[in-house]
C-alpha positions as CSV (number, residue, x, y, z in Angstrom):
1,M,0.0,0.0,0.0
2,D,1.4,3.4,-0.9
3,A,0.1,5.9,1.6
4,Q,0.8,9.6,1.2
5,V,2.3,10.7,4.5
6,R,3.5,14.2,5.3
7,P,5.9,14.7,8.2
8,H,4.4,16.1,11.3
9,P,5.9,19.5,12.1
10,Q,6.7,18.5,15.7
11,H,8.5,15.3,14.7
12,P,11.9,15.6,13.0
13,R,12.4,13.6,9.8
14,I,14.1,10.3,10.3
15,S,17.2,9.3,8.4
16,E,17.0,7.0,5.4
17,E,18.8,4.3,7.4
18,E,16.1,4.5,10.1
19,R,13.3,4.5,7.5
20,T,14.9,1.4,5.9
21,L,15.1,-0.4,9.3
22,R,11.5,0.5,10.1
23,R,10.3,-0.7,6.6
24,Q,12.2,-4.0,7.1
25,A,10.6,-4.5,10.5
26,V,7.1,-3.8,9.2
27,D,7.7,-6.1,6.2
28,F,8.9,-8.8,8.6
29,G,5.8,-8.4,10.8
30,R,3.5,-8.3,7.8
31,A,5.0,-11.6,6.5
32,N,4.5,-13.3,9.9
33,V,0.9,-12.2,10.1
34,R,0.3,-13.6,6.6
35,L,1.9,-16.9,7.6
36,E,-0.7,-17.1,10.3
37,G,-3.4,-16.6,7.6
38,F,-4.2,-12.9,8.2
39,I,-3.8,-9.8,6.2
40,L,-3.4,-6.3,7.7
41,D,-6.3,-4.0,6.9
42,D,-6.0,-0.6,5.2
43,E,-6.1,1.2,8.6
44,A,-3.3,-0.9,10.0
45,E,-1.2,-0.4,6.8
46,A,-1.8,3.4,7.1
47,I,-0.6,3.4,10.7
48,Y,2.5,1.4,9.8
49,A,3.2,3.8,6.9
50,R,3.1,6.7,9.3
51,Y,5.7,4.8,11.5
52,I,7.9,4.1,8.5
53,E,7.9,7.8,7.5
54,G,8.7,9.0,11.0
55,D,5.3,10.5,11.9
56,L,5.1,8.0,14.8
57,D,7.7,6.8,17.1
58,E,7.5,3.3,18.7
59,D,5.3,4.6,21.5
60,G,3.0,6.4,19.0
61,L,2.8,3.2,16.9
62,T,1.8,1.1,19.9
63,A,-0.8,3.6,21.0
64,A,-2.3,3.9,17.5
65,I,-2.5,0.1,17.1
66,L,-4.1,-0.3,20.5
67,E,-6.6,2.5,19.8
68,K,-7.5,0.7,16.6
69,Q,-8.0,-2.6,18.4
70,V,-10.2,-0.9,21.1
71,R,-12.4,0.6,18.5
72,A,-12.8,-2.7,16.7
73,A,-13.8,-4.6,19.9
């Protein structure tokens, strides 16, 4: 999924190296989820795209995913 993400003015841009590491981590997680027979929905993909681009740090990523899960329950 190619999500258009703009950097948040309060969050500094991350380096290309950090972006690559984040992308690899998300790709690894996505592959593991698929091995279990699931596919991430568009909302989850958008959250992970924000993380990859540096709009979310690890705490923000966790909070966004947990919020999504609470809404879905």
